[in-house]
Backbone as CSV, one residue per row, in Angstrom:
resi,resn,N_x,N_y,N_z,CA_x,CA_y,CA_z,C_x,C_y,C_z
1,UNK,56.185,-4.148,-25.754,57.467,-4.631,-26.129,58.394,-3.337,-25.603
2,UNK,59.706,-3.826,-25.179,60.340,-2.885,-24.223,60.747,-1.683,-25.275
3,UNK,60.731,-0.201,-24.960,61.110,0.669,-25.639,62.314,0.785,-26.156
4,UNK,63.211,0.405,-25.342,64.733,0.199,-25.773,64.868,-0.520,-26.982
5,UNK,63.862,-1.578,-27.130,64.201,-2.530,-28.267,63.387,-1.990,-29.603
6,UNK,62.520,-0.992,-29.550,62.089,-0.336,-30.541,62.913,0.617,-31.101
7,UNK,63.488,1.272,-30.118,64.424,2.441,-30.300,65.539,1.895,-31.281
8,UNK,66.111,0.564,-30.704,67.271,0.310,-31.473,66.670,-0.304,-33.057
9,UNK,65.471,-0.728,-33.070,64.814,-1.060,-34.489,64.670,-0.115,-35.211
10,UNK,64.256,0.919,-34.787,63.824,2.164,-35.633,65.200,2.853,-35.923
11,UNK,66.242,2.962,-35.025,67.422,3.363,-35.346,68.350,2.688,-36.368
12,UNK,68.017,1.257,-36.349,68.736,0.422,-37.394,68.156,0.810,-38.819
13,UNK,66.861,0.879,-38.677,66.256,1.364,-39.823,66.544,2.520,-40.587
14,UNK,66.889,3.755,-39.656,67.149,4.985,-40.161,68.786,4.900,-40.609
15,UNK,69.379,3.925,-39.894,70.945,4.092,-40.392,71.176,3.377,-41.889
16,UNK,70.019,2.486,-42.071,69.983,2.372,-43.789,69.571,3.528,-44.660
17,UNK,68.605,4.195,-44.391,68.149,5.316,-45.082,68.925,6.512,-44.706
18,UNK,69.899,6.719,-43.828,70.713,7.915,-43.753,71.555,8.489,-44.868
19,UNK,71.491,7.396,-45.708,72.608,7.800,-47.194,71.670,8.469,-48.092
20,UNK,70.434,8.226,-48.009,69.803,8.924,-48.847,70.243,10.642,-48.973
21,UNK,70.296,10.958,-50.371,70.764,12.334,-50.462,69.637,13.226,-50.194
22,UNK,68.358,13.329,-50.509,67.128,13.763,-50.091,66.259,13.512,-48.816
23,UNK,66.529,14.489,-47.657,66.313,14.101,-46.425,64.865,13.747,-46.232
24,UNK,63.812,14.071,-47.147,62.509,13.803,-47.135,62.464,12.213,-47.736
25,UNK,63.135,11.989,-48.603,63.113,10.640,-48.771,63.520,9.640,-47.934
26,UNK,64.452,9.975,-47.225,65.159,9.364,-46.033,63.814,9.111,-44.977
27,UNK,63.020,10.034,-44.919,62.051,10.210,-43.761,61.100,9.409,-44.283
28,UNK,60.514,9.657,-45.491,59.589,8.573,-46.032,60.264,6.977,-45.999
29,UNK,61.281,6.917,-46.163,61.802,5.607,-46.393,61.378,4.541,-44.879
30,UNK,61.902,5.178,-43.949,61.954,4.857,-42.744,60.614,4.901,-42.090
31,UNK,59.400,5.986,-42.331,58.061,5.858,-42.008,57.606,4.857,-42.816
32,UNK,57.790,4.691,-44.034,57.189,3.631,-44.998,57.419,2.235,-44.607
33,UNK,58.740,1.879,-44.055,59.094,0.568,-43.751,58.393,0.149,-42.425
34,UNK,58.313,1.218,-41.259,57.374,1.132,-40.280,55.999,0.847,-40.551
35,UNK,55.395,1.704,-41.244,54.139,1.294,-41.789,53.831,-0.209,-42.198
36,UNK,54.783,-0.182,-43.368,54.292,-1.715,-43.961,54.993,-2.939,-42.947
37,UNK,55.793,-2.943,-42.101,56.333,-4.030,-41.528,56.039,-4.241,-40.015
38,UNK,55.885,-3.035,-39.430,55.818,-2.825,-37.982,54.215,-3.377,-37.606
39,UNK,54.023,-4.219,-36.590,52.693,-4.269,-36.073,52.020,-2.901,-35.629
40,UNK,50.860,-2.912,-35.684,50.155,-1.567,-35.245,50.593,-1.374,-33.643
41,UNK,50.553,-2.182,-33.049,50.652,-2.019,-31.649,52.204,-1.578,-31.504
42,UNK,53.155,-1.827,-32.369,54.655,-1.547,-31.939,54.651,0.169,-32.644
43,UNK,53.972,0.535,-33.883,53.870,1.654,-34.136,53.435,2.996,-33.193
44,UNK,52.344,2.345,-32.453,51.613,3.234,-31.621,52.501,3.458,-30.212
45,UNK,53.443,2.322,-29.921,54.211,2.472,-28.732,55.348,3.243,-29.108
46,UNK,55.880,3.210,-30.260,57.256,4.230,-30.493,56.858,5.565,-30.767
47,UNK,55.370,5.700,-31.319,54.926,7.136,-31.289,54.651,7.705,-30.160
48,UNK,54.034,7.032,-29.093,53.895,7.490,-27.745,55.239,7.381,-27.181
49,UNK,56.219,6.846,-27.136,57.471,6.976,-26.611,58.240,8.315,-26.997
50,UNK,57.740,8.591,-28.285,58.464,9.984,-28.598,57.746,11.371,-28.084
51,UNK,56.252,11.302,-28.282,55.391,12.181,-28.001,55.475,12.428,-26.452
52,UNK,55.174,11.203,-25.733,54.966,11.252,-24.199,56.254,11.199,-23.485
53,UNK,57.137,10.831,-23.863,58.356,10.187,-23.037,59.660,10.990,-23.631
54,UNK,59.583,11.659,-24.590,60.737,12.376,-25.317,61.568,11.770,-26.035
55,UNK,61.440,10.213,-26.225,62.104,9.815,-27.421,63.843,9.680,-27.191
56,UNK,64.058,9.412,-25.996,65.501,9.629,-25.796,66.079,8.434,-26.680
57,UNK,66.980,8.488,-26.987,67.730,7.609,-27.613,67.721,7.499,-29.173
58,UNK,66.630,8.177,-29.800,66.213,7.874,-30.941,67.009,9.189,-31.947
59,UNK,67.486,8.642,-33.131,68.158,9.398,-33.954,67.382,10.747,-34.548
60,UNK,67.822,11.619,-34.960,67.262,12.519,-35.426,66.199,12.129,-36.614
61,UNK,66.858,11.316,-37.443,66.002,10.814,-38.643,64.959,9.829,-38.173
62,UNK,65.098,8.933,-37.159,63.758,8.364,-36.394,62.790,9.170,-36.071
63,UNK,63.321,10.519,-35.245,62.346,11.286,-34.785,61.462,12.099,-35.697
64,UNK,62.226,12.238,-36.894,61.298,13.105,-37.744,60.246,11.887,-38.750
65,UNK,60.734,10.660,-38.822,60.117,9.572,-39.487,58.891,9.276,-38.425
66,UNK,59.009,9.190,-37.062,57.985,8.823,-36.436,57.102,9.976,-36.120
67,UNK,57.461,11.218,-36.079,56.678,12.324,-36.417,55.618,12.357,-37.404
68,UNK,56.076,12.086,-38.500,55.231,11.570,-39.686,54.282,10.709,-39.496
69,UNK,54.676,9.582,-38.877,53.534,8.587,-38.533,52.590,9.210,-37.587
70,UNK,52.909,9.894,-36.665,52.295,10.503,-36.006,50.901,11.332,-36.119
71,UNK,51.173,12.136,-37.473,50.111,12.979,-38.017,49.173,12.065,-38.554
72,UNK,47.728,12.352,-38.370,46.681,11.829,-38.767,46.612,11.876,-40.394
73,UNK,46.113,10.863,-41.103,46.116,10.947,-42.618,44.846,11.520,-43.009
74,UNK,44.915,12.092,-44.263,43.772,12.956,-44.731,42.866,12.061,-45.487
């Protein structure tokens, strides 16, 4: 998928959660949505876009949520 489409999608999700008073809840909301509803290939692409290509166009909240996705689970 085109990275610009993924950026738009994750930023749209972030715009929904940005009104959360607790930043950690907002990050969890975005990362949780991506985990539940995005195809694993899309998740991999957006993580690689941030980590390898700098993540141009991603909002601060989107970057934080993707960084959470990038961390391996215990």
